[in-house]
N, C-alpha and C positions, 0 to 999 in steps of 0.2 A: 698249424695243425700238427698234432703230435700223436705218437703211438699208432701209426698207420697199419702196423702189422700185429696189433694186439690180438692174442689168442691164436695166432698162426704158428705153424711149425715149418721151419726152413732147413733144408738139407744143403750144405755147402761142401762141394767136392773140389779139391785142388789147392788148398792153402799150402804154400811152401814155407813162408815165413811172414813176419809182421809187416813186411814191405810189399807183399803181393796184393794184387787187386782183390783177390778172393778174401783176404783178411779184412780189407777196408769194407767190403760188402757185408761180410758177416758182422762186423762191428756196427754198421748202419742198421742191419736187421735187428740186432739186439737193442739198439737205441730206440727203435720203433716198436719194441715190445714183443718181438718174435722169440719163440723158443728155437734155439739154433742147435743143429746136430752137425758135426764135422766128420770127415773121413781122412785117413792117411793110407798111402799106398802099401807100405810094407813095414816090417818090424823096425827097420833102421830109422824110420821117421816117427815111430810111436812116441818117444819121449818129447820130441819137439812139438808134435801136435797136441799132446796132452797138456803141455805147458801153455801153449797158445789157447787151447780150449779153456783152461783155467782163467786166463786173462780176459777172455771174451765172455765168460760166464756160460759156456756151451753146456747144454743139458747132457749130451753124450758125445763120445768120440769113438768111431768104429774103424777097423781096418777094412779097406776095400780096394783091391786092384781091379780097375774097371775092364781090364783085358781078360779077366777070369770070370766066366759066367757063374761059376759056383759061388764066388765071393759076392757078386751082385745079388744072387738069390738069397744068400745069407743076410746081406744088408737089408733087403726088403722084408725078410721075416722078422728081423730084430726091430725094424722101425714100426711095423704094424700100420693100421689105418690112421688117417688123420694128418697126412702130409699135405701141405699147402703150396710149398715153393721148393723148387730144385734149382740150385745155382751150380752150373757145370763150368769149371775153370780148369780144364785139363788139356794140356798140349805138350807134345814132345817131338823133336826131330834130332837126328844125330848132328853133333856140332860140325862135323866135317861137311855135311850137306848144307850148312848155312854159311860156308865160307868159300866153297869152290863153285865154279859155274854150274848152273842148274842142269845143263845138258849132261853133266857127269854124274848125276844122281843115279845110284844103283837101285835095282828092284827092291832089295831088302830095306833100304833106307826110305824109299818111297812108300812102301806098304806099312812100315812102322809108323811114319808120320800120319798116314791116313787112319790107321787103326786107333792110335791113341788120341789124335786131335779131332777126328771127325766121327768115325764109327762109334766111338765111346758115347757120344751124345745119344745116338739111337739106342744103344744097349742100356744106358741109364734110364732113358725114357720108358723103354719096355718094362724095366724092372719096377719103376716107381709109379707109373700111371695107375695100376690097381690100388694104390694107396691114396688116391685122390678121388674118392667117390663123389665129392661135392664140387669137383673142378679144382683148378689151381693154375700155377704159372711155372714154366720151365724156361730158364735163361742160360745163355752161354756167352762167352767172350770171343770176339773176333778182332780183326785188324784190317786196315786199308789195303795191306798187301794181298788180300784176297781178290781185290778188284783192279788193282794197278800194280805195276812192277816196282817193287821196292828193293834196292840193292841189297843183296845177301839174305833176303828173306826166303827166296827160292822155294824149296819143297814145302815149307810151312805155308807159304802163300797159296799153293795149290790145295793143301789140306784145309785151310780156312775157307777157300771157295767152296769146297765140298761141304764143310760145316754149315755154311750159310744156306746152301741148297737143302741140306738136311732139316734146317730150321723151318723152311717153307713147307716141305712135304709133311713134316710132323704137325705143323700148325693146321694143315688141311685135314689130316687124319684125326687129330685130337680135338678139333673145334667142337664137334657134336657132343663131346664129353665136358665141355666148358673148361678145357685146359688150353691155355694160351702158351705159345712158344715164340720166343724172341731172342735176338742176339744184340749185344752191345758192342759196337766197334769203338774201342777206346783208342785215343791217341797214344803215342809212345810214352811209356812211363818207366822209370828206372827200377825194374824188377829183376829177379835172378834169371828168369827165362829170357828177358830182353837182352841181358848182357851177353847171351850166347850168340847174338847177331853181330857179326863183324862190323866195326865202325858205327856202332849204335849211337855213340855220342854225336856223330855227324848228323844223323837223322834228327836227334833232339834239337840241334842247332838250326837246321833247316826249317823244322816245324815252327819253332819259336819266332823265326824271322818272317815267315810267309803266312802263317795262319791268320785269319781275320782278327782274332783276339790278341795276336802277337805274344803268345805264350804257349807253354806246353800244358798238358792235361794234369789236373789234380786228381789223385785217386778218389778223393771224397766226392768229386763230381760224378764219377763212374758209379760209386756206391749209392748216391742219391737217386740216380737213374734206375739202378737195380731195385731200389725200394719202390719207386713209382710203378715199375712194371710188375712187381710182385703184389702190389696193393690194389685195392678196389679202384683207385684213381686210374689204373691202366687197364680196366676191364674191357675196353673196346680195342685194345692193341694186340695184334697177333701176326705172326709171320713176317715181322719187320726186323731190319737191321738198323738200330738206332745209333747214330754217330755222336760220340762224346769226345771230341778231338779239337776243341777250340775253333772249329769250322774249317780245318785244313782240307777236308775232303772235297770242298767245293772249288778249290783253286786249280786253275789250269797250269799256270806258270807262276 
């Protein structure tokens, strides 16, 4: 079955480079026939995203810092009606807060991680829901550190826990509008953001050794799951956290 997203428009927020999960997802959306629109946070990232957008065949590339309400309003106005899918792949925490004990996290660092990594999904949903009069799909990316203690994930784990709760509450609110909201919990992948986690290579080794499939996650697997959830095949799925992690989340020891 091909072109599962033919005729649909997908907004992808959070591509950092071609190794990011968001890039893999945008590429899969294009493969399945979607019209893809990308965003970048600030002027410093403009050239990179325009180049990546060219590689992906993106229809448009807009600037949008999701912590700025005015920029979200401008993005919504520029997009107009006819949006079908939103892929939220935005997260940030101070590097120091990912290397020192969690108990030493300061208020500013805690609030920053929550605003960028969790609240931003709510802000993006509020801005884009009016653009989906026929319904649609909102997706975000999370990680097992939201539910279990992962060494050095710290404040990001707490932010991801809030993100997953946000998914459930949004799914309840938006279901009557035929808008589905889900999270994909991807296994560890070598991305720029993952490298900010101290001893990340150790996590990769542990997962490859103990996951039922005895390997790490392929970004293409995450992307294909995002296609499923954005397409009509996922029409009955909402409020879920779908694990794509070679089965690692089921293991106790």
